[in-house]
N, C-alpha and C positions, 0 to 999 in steps of 0.2 A: 504494500499499500504506500509506503514511503517513496518509491520509486515513481509511482504514478503522480503522487502529490507534488513531488520535486519538479516533474515535468510540467505540471499544470502551472505551479508557481513561477516557473521560469517564464512560461508563455505569457503570464499576466503582467510581466515587466515590460514587455514590448507593446507599445501603443498600437491599437488597432488589430492585433493578432488574435484576440480572444473573440470566438464567435459562440453563439448559443449551441450550435451543434458540437463544437469541440469540447465546450463544458459539460454538456450532457453525456458525451461519450466517456469523458474522464470520470464523471460520477458513477457510470455504470460499471466501468472497469474496477473502481475503488470498491463499490459494493460486492461485485463478484469476488474480488480478492478477500474481502472482509469475511464473506460467507465462507469462502474456502478455508482461511486459517481459523475460523470459528469452529467449522466441522472438524478439522484436524485436532483442535484442542479438545472438543467434546469427545472424540474417539479415545484420545489419550487418557482423560479423565476417567471415562467409562472403563477402560481397560484397567487402569490403577485401581479402581474401586473393585472391580471383578476379581483382581489378583488378591487384594486383601481379603475379599470374601471367602475365596478358595483357601488361602494360606491360614486364615484366621489370626494374622499378625500384621500390625502395622509397623512400617519401617521408622517412624517418627518417634523420638524419645523426648520425653518431658524434661525440660532443663531443671525444673525444680528437684527432680530426683537426684541430681548431682549436686545441688545446692545445700540439701539438709545434712546436717552433721551426724555422723554415726557416733554414738555413745556407748 
């Protein structure tokens, strides 16, 4: 998404080079790319959740368990 946005912002600096068609196409590309990466993130989170369910163990450790003194 950053690549497309940088291309659009570069074209905005040139007077008269921005058209409604160009802006609409750029917006469509950014939305498609956002949907793509959102889908990738959703699949990743779903797989992580599924793996935790199968293993029954979380990989995260609570920092407080390291901070409590042992007497």
